[in-house]
C-alpha positions in Angstrom: 17.1 144.1 -134.7 20.2 144.6 -132.5 17.9 144.6 -129.4 16.3 141.4 -130.5 19.6 139.8 -131.2 21.0 140.9 -127.8 17.9 139.6 -126.0 18.2 136.2 -127.8 21.9 135.9 -126.9 21.2 136.8 -123.3 18.4 134.2 -123.1 20.7 131.6 -124.6 23.7 132.2 -122.4 22.5 133.5 -119.1 21.1 130.3 -117.7 24.1 128.3 -118.8 26.6 130.9 -117.4 25.1 130.3 -114.0 25.9 126.6 -114.3 29.5 126.7 -115.4 32.1 124.4 -113.8 29.3 121.9 -113.0 29.2 118.2 -114.0 28.0 117.3 -117.5 24.8 115.4 -118.3 23.4 113.6 -121.3 21.9 115.9 -123.9 18.4 117.0 -123.1 15.8 116.8 -125.8 13.2 119.3 -126.1 9.6 118.8 -125.1 7.2 121.1 -126.9 4.0 122.1 -125.0 1.1 122.4 -127.5 1.6 122.8 -131.2 -0.3 123.3 -134.4 0.7 120.7 -137.0 0.1 121.5 -140.7 0.9 119.5 -143.8 -0.1 118.7 -147.3 -0.8 115.3 -149.0 0.5 114.8 -152.5 0.9 112.0 -154.9 4.3 111.0 -156.4 3.7 113.4 -159.2 3.4 116.3 -156.8 -0.3 116.8 -157.2 -2.3 117.7 -154.1 -4.8 115.0 -152.9 -8.1 116.4 -151.5 -10.4 114.6 -149.1 -7.7 112.2 -147.9 -8.3 110.8 -144.4 -5.5 111.9 -142.1 -5.1 110.5 -138.5 -2.7 111.8 -135.9 -2.1 109.6 -132.9 0.2 109.7 -129.8 0.0 108.7 -126.2 -1.9 112.0 -125.7 -3.7 112.6 -129.0 -6.0 110.9 -131.4 -7.2 113.3 -134.0 -8.9 112.9 -137.4 -9.2 115.4 -140.3 -9.8 115.3 -144.0 -7.5 117.2 -146.4 -8.9 120.3 -148.1 -9.5 120.8 -151.8 -5.8 121.7 -152.0 -4.6 118.7 -150.1 -3.9 120.6 -146.9 -4.5 119.3 -143.4 -4.3 121.0 -140.0 -4.3 119.8 -136.4 -4.7 122.9 -134.3 -3.8 121.5 -130.9 -1.4 118.6 -130.7 -0.1 117.8 -127.2 2.8 115.5 -127.9 6.0 116.2 -129.7 6.1 112.6 -130.8 3.2 111.5 -132.9 2.2 109.2 -135.8 0.6 110.5 -139.0 -1.5 108.0 -140.9 -3.0 108.9 -144.3 -5.4 106.8 -146.3 -6.5 107.4 -149.9 -7.9 104.7 -152.2 -5.5 103.5 -154.9 -2.5 104.5 -152.8 -0.4 102.6 -150.3 -1.4 103.8 -146.8 1.1 106.2 -145.3 2.2 105.8 -141.7 5.2 107.6 -140.2 6.3 108.5 -136.7 7.5 112.0 -136.1 9.7 113.2 -133.3 10.3 116.8 -133.9 13.4 118.1 -132.2 12.6 121.8 -132.9 11.0 124.7 -131.2 8.2 125.6 -133.5 4.7 125.6 -132.0 3.4 125.8 -135.5 4.9 122.9 -137.4 4.8 122.4 -141.1 5.6 118.8 -141.9 7.4 117.8 -145.1 4.9 116.9 -147.9 3.3 113.5 -147.4 3.9 111.7 -150.6 1.4 108.8 -151.2 3.4 106.2 -153.0 2.2 103.4 -155.3 1.4 100.0 -153.9 4.8 98.6 -155.1 6.9 97.2 -152.3 10.5 98.4 -152.0 13.0 95.7 -151.4 16.0 96.0 -149.2 19.0 93.7 -148.9 18.9 91.5 -145.8 21.1 88.6 -145.0 21.3 86.5 -141.9 24.0 85.1 -139.7 23.9 83.2 -136.4 24.0 85.7 -133.5 23.9 85.7 -129.7 21.1 88.2 -129.7 20.3 91.3 -127.7 21.1 91.7 -124.0 18.9 93.6 -121.6 20.3 95.9 -119.1 17.5 97.7 -117.4 16.1 100.3 -119.8 18.8 99.6 -122.3 19.0 96.8 -124.8 22.5 96.1 -126.1 23.8 94.4 -129.2 27.5 93.5 -129.6 28.8 94.1 -133.1 31.2 91.1 -133.0 28.1 88.8 -133.0 27.1 90.0 -136.5 29.0 89.4 -139.7 28.7 92.0 -142.4 30.3 92.4 -145.8 33.3 94.6 -146.4 32.7 98.3 -146.6 29.3 97.9 -144.8 27.6 100.8 -143.2 25.9 100.8 -139.8 22.6 100.5 -141.7 23.7 97.1 -143.1 24.6 95.8 -139.6 21.2 96.9 -138.1 19.5 94.9 -140.8 21.0 91.8 -139.2 20.0 92.7 -135.6 16.8 91.3 -134.2 13.9 93.8 -134.0 15.3 96.6 -136.2 13.5 97.7 -139.3 13.8 100.6 -141.8 10.6 101.5 -143.7 10.3 103.0 -147.2 10.6 106.5 -145.8 13.9 105.8 -144.1 12.5 105.7 -140.5 14.4 103.3 -138.3 12.4 101.4 -135.7 13.0 98.9 -133.0 10.4 96.4 -131.8 7.9 98.3 -134.1 8.6 101.6 -132.3 10.5 104.5 -134.1 14.0 105.5 -133.0 13.8 109.2 -132.2 17.4 110.3 -132.0 21.0 109.2 -132.5 23.9 109.4 -130.1 27.6 108.8 -130.7 29.4 107.5 -127.6 26.8 109.3 -125.5 26.9 112.6 -127.3 24.2 113.7 -129.7 25.2 112.9 -133.3 25.2 116.4 -134.8 21.5 117.2 -134.8 20.5 113.7 -133.7 19.5 112.6 -137.3 19.1 108.8 -137.1 19.0 108.3 -140.9 22.3 110.2 -141.4 24.0 108.3 -138.6 23.2 104.8 -139.9 24.1 105.7 -143.5 27.3 107.6 -142.7 29.0 105.6 -140.0 31.0 102.5 -141.1 30.1 99.2 -139.4 33.7 98.2 -138.6 34.1 101.0 -136.0 31.2 99.8 -133.9 31.7 97.9 -130.6 28.1 97.9 -129.4 24.6 99.2 -130.3 22.4 100.4 -127.5 18.6 101.1 -127.7 17.7 103.2 -124.7 14.2 103.6 -123.3 14.2 107.3 -122.2 11.2 109.2 -120.9 8.8 110.5 -123.4 10.5 113.9 -123.8 13.9 112.3 -124.1 15.4 114.2 -121.2 16.5 111.1 -119.2 15.5 107.9 -117.6 11.9 106.9 -116.8 10.6 106.8 -113.3 8.8 103.5 -113.9 8.7 100.8 -116.6 5.1 101.8 -117.5 5.9 105.4 -118.1 5.6 106.5 -121.8 9.0 106.3 -123.5 10.9 107.3 -126.5 13.8 105.3 -128.0 17.3 106.5 -128.5 20.0 104.8 -130.6 23.5 105.1 -129.0 26.4 103.9 -131.2 29.3 102.9 -128.9 32.5 102.7 -131.0 35.7 100.8 -130.3 37.9 102.8 -128.0 40.5 103.6 -130.7 37.7 104.7 -133.1 35.9 107.1 -130.7 36.4 110.3 -132.7 36.2 110.7 -136.5 36.4 113.0 -139.5 34.2 112.2 -142.5 34.5 113.7 -145.9 32.3 113.2 -149.0 32.6 114.3 -152.6 29.9 113.3 -155.1 29.3 114.0 -158.8 26.7 112.7 -161.1 25.7 113.4 -164.7 23.1 111.8 -166.9 20.7 112.0 -169.8 17.7 114.4 -169.7 20.0 117.2 -168.5 20.5 115.6 -165.1 23.3 116.5 -162.8 24.2 116.3 -159.1 27.2 117.4 -157.1 28.1 117.9 -153.5 30.9 118.2 -150.9 30.9 117.8 -147.2 33.3 117.6 -144.2 32.2 116.6 -140.7 34.1 116.1 -137.5 32.9 114.6 -134.2 34.8 114.1 -130.9 32.2 113.9 -128.1 30.4 117.2 -127.9 33.0 119.0 -130.1 31.5 118.8 -133.6 31.6 120.8 -136.8 30.4 120.3 -140.3 30.3 122.0 -143.7 28.3 121.0 -146.7 27.2 122.3 -150.1 25.2 120.6 -152.9 23.4 121.3 -156.1 21.3 119.2 -158.5 19.0 119.4 -161.5 16.5 116.8 -162.6 13.4 116.5 -164.8 10.0 116.4 -163.1 7.0 114.2 -164.0 8.8 110.9 -164.0 7.3 108.3 -161.6 9.2 107.5 -158.5 11.6 104.6 -158.9 13.8 102.8 -156.3 17.4 104.0 -156.4 19.9 101.3 -157.2 23.6 100.9 -156.4 25.8 102.0 -153.5 26.1 105.7 -154.4 22.3 106.1 -154.9 21.5 104.5 -151.6 24.3 105.9 -149.4 22.5 109.1 -148.4 24.3 111.6 -150.6 24.4 115.2 -149.9 22.2 116.6 -152.6 18.5 116.5 -151.8 16.1 115.4 -154.6 12.5 116.3 -154.5 11.7 114.3 -157.6 8.4 113.8 -159.3 6.0 116.6 -159.8 3.3 116.9 -162.5 3.7 115.5 -166.0 7.0 117.3 -166.9 9.3 120.2 -166.2 12.6 120.7 -164.5 13.8 121.1 -160.9 16.9 122.8 -159.6 18.2 122.8 -156.0 21.2 124.4 -154.3 22.0 124.5 -150.6 24.8 125.0 -148.1 25.1 124.5 -144.4 27.6 125.1 -141.6 27.4 123.8 -138.0 29.6 124.2 -135.0 29.2 122.7 -131.5 31.4 122.6 -128.5 31.6 123.1 -124.7 32.5 126.2 -122.8 33.3 125.0 -119.3 30.2 122.9 -118.6 28.0 124.7 -121.0 27.2 122.9 -124.3 26.3 125.1 -127.2 25.8 124.9 -130.9 25.3 127.2 -133.9 23.9 126.4 -137.4 23.4 128.4 -140.6 21.8 127.1 -143.8 20.8 128.6 -147.1 18.6 126.8 -149.6 17.4 127.9 -153.1 14.9 126.0 -155.2 13.7 126.7 -158.7 11.0 124.5 -160.2 9.2 124.6 -163.5 6.5 121.9 -163.6 3.9 120.8 -166.1 0.8 118.9 -165.1 -1.9 117.2 -167.1 -4.8 115.5 -165.3 -8.4 114.4 -165.5 -10.6 114.5 -162.5 -14.3 114.0 -161.5 -16.2 115.4 -158.5 -19.6 114.0 -157.4 -22.4 116.5 -156.5 -26.1 116.0 -155.9 -26.8 117.7 -159.2 -24.4 115.3 -161.0 -20.7 115.1 -161.7 -18.3 117.7 -162.7 -15.4 116.5 -165.0 -12.2 118.5 -165.4 -9.4 118.2 -167.9 -6.6 120.3 -166.6 -3.3 121.4 -168.0 -1.1 123.6 -165.8 2.4 125.1 -165.9 4.0 126.4 -162.7 7.2 128.4 -162.2 8.3 128.5 -158.5 11.4 130.0 -156.9 12.1 129.8 -153.2 15.0 131.1 -151.1 15.4 130.5 -147.4 18.0 131.4 -144.7 17.9 129.7 -141.3 20.0 130.5 -138.2 19.8 128.3 -135.1 21.6 128.8 -131.7 21.3 126.3 -128.9 22.7 125.9 -125.4 22.3 123.3 -122.6 23.8 122.8 -119.1 23.1 120.8 -116.0 23.8 121.0 -112.2 23.0 117.9 -110.1 19.4 117.0 -110.7 18.7 120.2 -112.6 19.1 120.7 -116.3 18.2 123.3 -118.9 18.2 123.7 -122.7 17.4 126.8 -124.8 17.2 127.1 -128.6 16.5 130.1 -130.8 15.8 129.9 -134.5 15.4 132.7 -137.0 14.2 132.1 -140.6 13.9 134.4 -143.6 12.4 133.0 -146.8 11.0 134.4 -150.0 8.7 132.6 -152.4 7.9 133.7 -156.0 5.2 131.7 -157.8 3.7 131.9 -161.3 1.2 129.6 -162.9 -0.9 129.3 -166.0 -3.8 126.8 -166.3 -6.3 125.7 -168.8 -9.3 123.8 -167.4 -12.0 122.3 -169.6 -15.1 121.4 -167.6 -18.0 119.2 -168.6 -21.0 117.5 -166.9 -23.1 119.8 -164.9 -21.3 122.8 -166.6 -19.7 123.1 -170.0 -16.9 125.7 -170.2 -13.2 126.5 -170.6 -11.3 128.4 -168.0 -7.9 130.0 -168.6 -6.2 131.2 -165.4 -3.0 132.9 -164.5 -1.7 133.5 -161.0 1.4 135.3 -159.7 2.6 135.9 -156.1 5.7 137.1 -154.3 5.8 136.4 -150.6 8.3 137.2 -147.8 8.1 135.1 -144.6 10.3 136.0 -141.6 9.8 134.0 -138.4 11.5 133.3 -135.1 11.2 130.6 -132.5 12.4 130.6 -128.9 12.3 127.5 -126.7 13.5 126.7 -123.2 13.1 123.4 -121.2 13.9 123.3 -117.5 14.0 119.9 -115.8 14.1 119.5 -112.0 14.7 116.5 -109.7 15.9 114.3 -112.6 17.7 111.9 -110.1 14.8 111.5 -107.7 11.3 110.0 -107.7 9.9 113.3 -108.6 10.4 115.1 -112.0 9.3 118.6 -112.9 9.5 119.8 -116.4 8.8 123.4 -117.2 8.7 124.4 -120.9 8.5 128.0 -122.1 8.1 128.7 -125.8 7.4 131.7 -128.0 7.2 132.1 -131.8 6.2 134.5 -134.4 5.6 134.2 -138.2 4.8 136.9 -140.6 3.8 136.5 -144.3 3.7 139.6 -146.5 2.9 139.2 -150.2 1.3 140.7 -153.3 0.2 139.2 -156.6 -2.5 138.9 -159.2 -5.2 136.3 -160.1 -6.8 136.4 -163.5 -9.6 134.0 -164.7 -11.2 134.1 -168.2 -14.2 131.8 -168.8 -15.3 130.7 -172.2 -18.5 129.1 -173.5 -19.0 127.7 -177.0 -16.8 130.5 -178.5 -13.3 130.0 -177.1 -12.0 133.1 -178.9 -13.9 135.5 -176.7 -14.5 135.1 -172.9 -18.0 135.1 -171.6 -16.6 136.6 -168.3 -13.3 137.8 -166.9 -12.1 138.4 -163.4 -8.8 140.1 -162.9 -7.8 140.7 -159.2 -4.9 142.2 -157.4 -4.2 140.6 -154.1 -2.4 141.9 -151.0 -1.6 139.5 -148.1 -0.4 140.3 -144.6 -0.5 137.5 -142.1 1.0 137.3 -138.6 0.9 134.7 -136.0 2.2 135.0 -132.4 2.2 132.1 -129.9 3.3 131.9 -126.3 2.9 129.0 -124.0 4.1 127.5 -120.7 3.9 123.7 -120.1 4.3 122.4 -116.5 4.5 118.6 -116.0 4.9 117.1 -112.6 5.6 113.3 -112.3 5.9 111.4 -109.0 6.7 107.7 -108.5 5.7 106.2 -105.1 7.3 102.9 -104.1 7.7 101.8 -107.7 4.0 101.0 -107.6 2.1 104.2 -108.3 3.0 107.0 -110.7 1.2 110.3 -110.7 1.3 112.7 -113.6 -0.2 116.3 -113.5 0.1 118.6 -116.5 -1.0 122.1 -117.0 -0.2 123.9 -120.2 -1.8 127.4 -120.6 -1.2 129.2 -123.9 -2.2 132.3 -125.9 -2.1 132.8 -129.6 -2.8 135.8 -131.7 -3.1 135.9 -135.5 -4.0 138.4 -138.2 -5.0 137.2 -141.6 -5.5 140.0 -144.2 -6.2 139.2 -147.8 -7.5 142.1 -149.8 -8.8 141.5 -153.4 -9.0 144.5 -155.8 -10.8 144.1 -159.1 -9.2 145.6 -162.2 -11.5 146.6 -165.2 -9.9 148.2 -168.2 -10.8 151.9 -168.3 -12.1 152.0 -164.7 -10.6 152.7 -161.4 -9.4 149.7 -159.3 -12.2 148.6 -157.0 -11.8 146.8 -153.7 -14.1 143.8 -153.4 -15.0 143.7 -149.8 -17.2 140.6 -150.2 -14.2 138.7 -151.6 -11.7 140.2 -149.1 -10.9 138.8 -145.7 -9.3 140.5 -142.6 -9.5 138.1 -139.6 -8.1 139.0 -136.2 -8.1 136.0 -133.9 -7.1 135.6 -130.3 -7.2 132.3 -128.5 -6.6 131.1 -125.0 -6.2 127.5 -124.1 -6.0 125.9 -120.6 -5.7 122.1 -120.7 -5.2 120.3 -117.4 -4.7 116.5 -117.2 -4.1 114.0 -114.4 -3.4 110.3 -114.5 -2.5 107.5 -112.0 -0.6 104.4 -113.1 -0.4 101.3 -111.0 2.6 98.9 -111.6 2.5 95.3 -110.6 6.1 93.9 -110.4 7.2 96.3 -113.1 5.4 94.1 -115.7 1.7 94.9 -115.6 0.4 98.4 -115.4 -3.0 100.1 -115.4 -3.3 103.8 -116.2 -6.4 105.7 -115.5 -6.7 109.4 -116.3 -8.4 112.2 -118.0 -8.0 115.7 -119.4 -10.2 118.8 -118.9 -9.7 121.4 -121.5 -10.9 125.0 -121.6 -10.8 126.9 -124.8 -11.7 130.6 -125.4 -11.6 132.3 -128.8 -12.4 135.7 -130.0 -12.3 136.8 -133.7 -13.0 140.2 -135.2 -13.7 140.7 -138.9 -13.8 144.5 -139.6 -14.8 144.1 -143.3 -17.7 141.8 -142.3 -18.5 144.0 -139.3 -18.6 140.9 -137.2 -17.3 139.9 -133.7 -17.3 136.2 -132.7 -16.5 134.7 -129.3 -16.8 131.1 -128.1 -15.9 129.3 -124.9 -15.9 125.5 -124.5 -14.9 123.0 -121.9 -14.7 119.2 -122.1 -13.6 116.3 -120.0 -11.9 113.5 -121.9 -11.3 110.2 -120.2 -8.5 107.7 -121.0 -7.4 104.2 -119.8 -4.5 102.0 -120.7 -3.4 98.5 -119.7 0.1 97.3 -120.4 2.0 94.0 -120.0 5.7 94.4 -120.4 7.6 91.2 -119.3 10.8 92.4 -121.0 12.2 95.0 -123.4 11.6 92.6 -126.3 8.0 91.9 -125.5 4.9 94.0 -124.7 1.2 93.9 -124.9 -1.0 97.0 -124.5 -4.7 98.0 -124.8 -6.0 101.5 -124.5 -9.0 103.7 -124.8 -9.3 107.5 -125.0 -11.8 110.1 -126.0 -10.9 113.2 -128.0 -12.8 116.3 -129.0 -12.8 118.3 -132.2 -13.8 121.9 -131.6 -15.4 124.0 -134.3 -13.2 126.8 -135.4 -14.5 130.4 -135.4 -14.5 130.4 -139.2 -16.8 127.3 -139.0 -19.1 129.3 -136.7 -19.0 132.4 -138.9 -22.3 132.8 -140.6 -21.1 135.5 -143.1 -19.5 134.4 -146.4 -15.8 133.8 -146.3 -14.1 133.5 -149.7 -11.2 131.1 -149.8 -11.0 131.8 -153.6 -13.2 134.0 -155.8 -15.1 130.8 -156.7 -15.1 129.0 -153.4 -17.1 130.4 -150.4 -17.4 129.1 -146.9 -20.4 129.9 -144.7 -20.3 128.7 -141.1 -23.0 127.5 -138.7 -23.3 129.2 -135.3 -25.1 126.1 -133.9 -22.2 123.7 -134.4 -21.3 121.6 -131.3 -18.2 119.8 -130.4 -17.3 116.6 -132.2 -16.3 113.5 -130.2 -14.1 110.6 -131.2 -13.6 107.3 -129.2 -10.4 105.4 -130.0 -9.6 101.8 -129.1 -6.2 100.2 -129.7 -4.7 96.8 -129.0 -1.0 96.3 -129.8 1.5 93.4 -129.2 5.2 92.8 -130.0 7.3 89.8 -129.2 10.6 88.4 -130.2 11.0 84.6 -130.0 14.7 84.4 -129.6 15.2 80.7 -129.7 13.5 80.3 -133.1 14.5 83.7 -134.4 11.0 85.1 -135.0 9.9 88.7 -134.5 6.2 89.4 -134.5 4.1 92.6 -134.1 0.5 93.4 -134.6 -2.0 96.2 -133.9 -5.8 96.5 -134.1 -7.3 100.0 -134.0 -10.9 101.2 -134.0 -12.2 104.8 -134.1 -15.9 105.8 -133.8 -17.0 109.4 -134.5 -19.9 111.0 -132.6 -21.4 114.3 -133.6 -18.5 115.1 -135.9 -18.3 118.3 -138.0 -18.9 117.8 -141.7 -18.9 120.0 -144.8 -22.1 120.4 -146.8 -21.2 121.2 -150.4 -23.4 123.0 -152.9 -22.8 124.2 -156.4 -24.2 127.4 -157.9 -24.1 127.6 -161.7 -24.2 131.0 -163.5 -25.3 130.2 -167.1 -24.5 133.8 -168.2 -20.9 134.0 -167.0 -20.4 130.2 -167.6 -18.9 129.9 -164.1 -19.5 127.6 -161.2 -19.2 128.5 -157.5 -19.0 126.0 -154.7 -20.5 126.8 -151.3 -19.4 125.0 -148.2 -21.6 124.9 -145.1 -20.9 123.0 -141.9 -23.2 120.7 -140.0 -22.9 118.1 -137.2 -23.3 114.5 -138.3 -23.5 111.3 -136.5 -21.6 108.2 -137.5 -18.5 107.3 -139.3 -15.8 104.9 -138.2 -12.5 103.5 -139.2 -11.0 100.0 -138.5 -7.3 99.1 -139.0 -5.3 95.9 -138.7 -1.5 95.9 -139.1 0.7 92.8 -138.7 4.3 91.8 -139.4 6.1 88.5 -139.0 9.8 87.8 -139.7 11.8 84.6 -139.4 15.5 84.1 -139.6 16.9 80.8 -141.0 20.6 80.9 -140.1 21.3 77.5 -141.6 20.0 78.6 -145.0 21.2 82.2 -144.5 17.7 83.4 -145.3 15.2 85.8 -143.9 11.4 85.5 -144.5 9.0 88.4 -143.8 5.2 88.7 -144.0 3.6 92.1 -143.8 -0.1 93.1 -144.0 -2.4 96.0 -143.6 -6.2 96.0 -143.6 -8.5 99.0 -143.4 -12.2 99.4 -143.5 -13.9 102.8 -143.2 -17.2 104.6 -143.5 -16.8 108.3 -144.1 -19.7 110.7 -144.1 -20.2 114.0 -145.9 -23.1 116.2 -147.0 -24.2 117.1 -150.6 -26.9 119.8 -150.8 -28.1 119.0 -147.3 -28.3 115.2 -147.9 -25.9 113.0 -145.8 -23.9 110.8 -148.1 -21.4 108.0 -147.4 -18.2 106.7 -148.9 -17.2 103.1 -148.0 -13.5 102.4 -148.3 -11.8 99.1 -148.1 -8.0 98.6 -148.5 -5.9 95.5 -148.2 -2.1 95.2 -148.6 -0.3 91.9 -148.3 3.3 91.1 -149.1 5.7 88.2 -148.4 9.4 88.7 -148.9 12.5 86.5 -148.8 16.1 87.4 -148.8 19.1 85.1 -148.9 22.8 84.8 -149.7 23.4 81.3 -151.1 27.0 82.1 -151.9 29.5 84.8 -150.8 29.3 86.4 -154.2 25.5 86.7 -154.4 22.7 88.4 -152.5 19.0 87.9 -153.6 15.7 89.4 -152.4 12.3 88.5 -153.7 8.8 89.6 -152.9 5.2 89.0 -153.9 2.7 91.8 -153.1 -1.1 92.2 -153.5 -3.0 95.4 -153.2 -6.7 96.0 -153.2 -8.5 99.4 -153.0 -12.2 99.8 -153.3 -14.4 102.8 -152.9 -18.2 103.0 -153.1 -19.9 106.4 -153.1 -23.6 106.8 -152.4 -23.8 109.6 -155.0 -22.7 107.1 -157.7 -24.7 103.9 -157.0 -23.7 101.0 -159.2 -20.4 102.6 -160.1 -17.7 101.4 -157.7 -14.1 102.6 -158.0 -11.5 99.9 -157.6 -7.9 99.1 -158.3 -6.6 95.6 -157.5 -3.2 94.4 -158.5 -0.6 91.7 -157.9 3.1 92.5 -158.2 6.3 90.4 -158.3 9.7 91.9 -157.4 13.3 90.7 -157.4 16.5 92.3 -156.4 20.0 90.9 -156.7 23.7 91.9 -156.1 26.6 90.0 -157.6 30.1 90.6 -156.1 32.7 90.1 -158.7 36.5 90.1 -158.4 38.5 93.3 -158.5 35.9 95.0 -156.2 33.3 95.1 -158.9 29.6 94.8 -158.0 26.6 94.4 -160.3 23.1 95.3 -159.0 19.8 94.6 -160.7 16.1 95.0 -159.7 13.0 94.1 -161.6 9.3 94.8 -160.8 6.5 93.3 -162.8 2.8 94.0 -162.5 1.4 90.5 -163.1 -2.3 91.1 -162.7 -4.4 94.2 -162.4 -8.2 94.8 -162.4 -9.1 98.5 -162.3 -11.9 100.8 -163.1 -9.3 103.3 -164.4 -7.3 103.4 -167.6 -3.5 103.2 -167.6 -0.5 100.9 -168.3 -1.8 97.7 -166.9 1.3 95.5 -166.6 4.5 97.6 -166.5 7.9 95.8 -166.2 10.5 98.1 -164.6 14.1 97.0 -164.7 16.9 99.0 -163.1 20.6 98.0 -163.1 24.1 99.3 -162.3 27.7 98.2 -162.3 30.1 99.8 -159.9 33.8 99.5 -159.0 35.7 100.5 -155.9 39.2 102.0 -156.2 42.0 103.8 -154.4 44.0 102.3 -151.7 41.3 102.2 -149.0 38.6 101.4 -151.5 36.7 104.5 -150.5 36.0 105.7 -154.0 33.3 104.3 -156.3 32.5 104.8 -159.9 29.1 103.6 -161.1 27.1 103.4 -164.3 23.3 103.2 -163.9 20.4 102.6 -166.2 16.9 103.3 -164.8 13.8 101.7 -166.4 15.6 100.0 -169.2 12.4 99.0 -171.0 10.8 102.5 -170.5 7.6 101.2 -169.0 7.6 103.1 -165.7 4.8 105.5 -166.7 1.2 105.4 -165.8 -1.9 107.3 -165.1 -1.6 108.2 -161.5 -4.9 107.6 -159.7 -6.1 109.3 -156.5 -9.5 108.3 -155.1 -11.1 110.6 -152.6 -14.3 110.7 -150.5 -16.1 112.8 -153.2 -14.4 111.7 -156.4 -11.1 110.9 -158.1 -8.3 112.3 -160.2 -6.2 110.7 -162.8 -2.9 112.4 -163.8 -0.5 111.6 -166.6 3.2 111.0 -165.9 6.1 111.6 -168.3 6.7 108.9 -170.9 10.5 109.7 -170.8 11.1 107.4 -167.9 14.3 105.8 -169.0 17.6 107.5 -168.2 21.3 106.8 -167.7 23.6 108.0 -165.0 27.4 108.1 -164.5 28.2 108.5 -160.8 31.4 109.2 -158.9 31.8 109.2 -155.1 34.7 109.6 -152.8 34.1 109.4 -149.0 37.4 109.1 -147.0 36.9 108.7 -143.3 39.4 108.6 -140.4 38.4 107.4 -136.9 41.0 107.7 -134.1 41.0 107.7 -130.3 39.2 110.6 -128.7 41.3 113.4 -127.3 39.3 113.1 -124.1 40.1 109.4 -123.7 42.3 109.8 -120.7 40.2 108.2 -118.0 38.0 105.2 -117.6 35.2 104.6 -120.1 31.5 104.8 -119.2 28.9 102.3 -120.4 27.6 104.7 -123.0 31.0 105.0 -124.6 32.0 108.4 -123.2 35.2 108.8 -121.2 35.7 110.0 -117.6 37.7 113.2 -117.6 
C-alpha cells in the first residue's frame, strides 16, 4: 500500500515540479479517451424499469441499447466525455440530460435515471428590459447592471432573466440549448466546477458580468476554428471589491413522519486558493411520490442530499461529510478531497406487472422488503501546471465502499403459470477501486494542438451471500420445490488506455483532426453458486456458476477534414475505422472464445454559425454495435438460477444510421428565443433477444431462456422544440415546449419477430409574470400522450393520455415575510390503467427573513395539503408493463431554519490590473 501511495504522489507531483516558477494558465479540464458507461433506469418510486429505450449521443457517438430486466443499461465504448442520455418509456416523461464528466474513471456509473411523471415543474421567471448579450469572439458577455432582480436573489435568479439561459427539471443549466459544462469564479475553477452549486450559492449582488465561453470540446482552452466542436463554460466575474468570499451555511429541518434534516458547511474561495468543509444528515420516509419543493430553503441547494421515493414505503437515512483544499505551490495548482458517505435504506414495494410471451402473459403481484446499508470513502488528489504552450493535469482517485443488502419477497404469479414464490436474498460486498488520469496538451497557442491522455483504473468486487427460493402450488403451507444457494463473488476489472488527438488549422479554412486511442481491458467475473440441502454436503452447481476471464484490445482511428467559409459555414467529412479483438475463457464451461472485428464508419456534418446566438447544423453518422462474447457464447450462462442466456456464434455486427437537424436562434429585437431539433435513427441488422419460457409443472417454476439473433428494421423519430417570448412592457414571459417521438422496436418471442409501436407526445405552454412588486405568478397547461401497441397483444393497446393545469405564486409581504403556494390539477385523463384519475396537489409555505443582514430564514411548509399525491405508478415497456402502489401518507408538514452568512471582499491578489476573465495580474 505504501508503494502504491508513493507512486501515486510521484505521478502527481513530478510533472508539476518540473514546471515550477512558470506562468499560470486557465484550469485544464480532463479529456477521457474511451470509457464504459453504465447506469440504471428507475421510476420515481425507485423500481427498476426493464426494456426502456436508452440512447447516447455526442459528436462522436450515437448508441442505442435497451435496459435489462433489472433496468440496467451499458454502453461499452463511448468516445466522448461529453454526451447526452435520452430514455423513453411509455407513460413517463422522456428523459434527456447532457453529462460532462470531470472525472478519471474509464468505467462510469451514472446516477440512477429517474423517470418522472408527465407533470411540468414550474419555475419563477420575471422579465425586465435589458440591453442583451454582447459577443466578444468565443465569449458571450452579460452585464449584471442590465438585469433587475429582487433583494436576496441568487445567481440562479439573475440567469433566469438573461436571454438564452434555461435550467431543466434536473437542475442542468444550458445556454442556447447547449449544456454548461463547468463553472469558473473570476477565471478560477469554482471548487470542483459544479455549475448547479455555483448558481444556487453565489448571491446576485456581487456579480459584475456573466461570461459564456466556447472552449474546445475537452475544455482545455480555445478552439482553433469556429466550426470545431465546443463545450461551454460559465465564468462569473464579480465586482472588484467582491472578488473573494467566504460562505457559511447552517440548516435544520424537522417534520411529521419522523422526518429530519441537518447540515453545516464552510467554504472559502480566493482565486485558486480554496477550501471547504461540510457535513449533513437526513431521514425521510420512502414510497411517497416526488413532489416539487416549495419555499426558499427547499430550493436553495441545501447540504443534505435526499434520494427520496423508493417503493411503497420504508425509511431512508443518509449521513455524509467532505473536506476539500486547493492552492498553488509556485506555479503548480493542486487539490485534495476526502469524503465519507453512509446510507441506510429500508424500503417496501408492492407492484403488479405483466409480461407478454408467445405462450400467453405472465402476471405477477409482488411484495418486497429490502434492507440496504452502504458506506463509502473517497480520496482524490489533483495537480495541474503549464509552461508556455504546454500544460498538464493529473488526477488520482481511490475509493473504498462496502454494501450490505437483505431482501425478502413474495411473488404470486398467474397466467401461463400459477404459483407463489417466497424469496430471501442477502449479500455483503467490498468494492475497492482506483483511477489515475493524466492529460498533456501541447502547442495550445499555435495552429496545432496535440492532446495525449493516459488513463488507468482498477475495480475489485468481493462478496458473499445467500439466495433462497421456495415455490408453492395449491398448498401454500408446503413448498413444491426449494432452492437454497450460497454465492461467492470475485470480480476485477483493469483498464489502461492512451488517447492521442492531433488537430491542425490551416489558414482558418481547413481543420484536420487525427485521433488514435489504443486501449486494453482485462476483467475476471467469478460467481460460484453452491446448493445447500439439509442433511447433505454442500454441492457446487457448475451449471449455475460462472467464471469469465475476458481480455479486450481496441484500436480506433479516426480522421476528419473541416472546411470553413468565412468562419460561418463549415462542412466536415470524416470517418472512423475501428479494430476490436476479444478473448474470453470460461474454465467451468471448458470454453475459449475469440473474436476480431473491423468496421469503417463514415460521418458528415454541415454547420451554419452566423453568430454565437444563432446556429444551424445537419449531420449524419453511422455507428456499429458489436456482439459481446457472452452473446456469442453458445453454452448456457445463468444470470440468475431462473434466467439463462445462450449466445449465438453466428451473430454479426449491428449498424445504426443517425440523421440530425438542429437550429437555435435569438431574435434580440423582439425578445424571442427559439430552438428545435429533428432526429431520425434507422437500425440495420441489430442484435435482438429471443425470449422463451420453460415451465416445470412438478416444481411449479418458470425459467426464461434468452437467445440472440440478428434482426432487420426498427427506427426512432424525435422532434423537440422550444419557443420563449419576453414582453417587457407587461413584465411577462411566455414559453412553449414540445416533444414528439415515434418508434418501432423489434424483439423476438419463441423465434417469432414481434414489434412494439410507441408514440409519445408532450406539449406545454407556460406564462410567468409580475403584475406588482409584491406578486409573482407562473401558470402552465400541459398535455401528455403515451401509446403502446404490442403485436403479442393485438386489440389491447396500452395508453395513458392526460391534461394538467399548474399554477405557482409568491406574495411578498411587509416585514420580510413571503408566502408561496403551488397547485397542480389533473383535469382530464384517459388511461388503460387503474389509479387516481384526477389528483389535486397543493403545496404551500410561509417564511420570514431575520437578523441584521436578513441572511436567516424560518419557514413552515405543508406538502400535499389535500393528501391526493398518490397513484399507481405505471411503467410501459417493450414487452409488458408494471404498476406499483405509492404510499397513501403523502401529506406532511415541515419546520425549517436556515442561516447562510456570506462575506465577499477584495481578493488578496488584487494588486495589479484586472484581466477580462476577472482575475488579477500579479
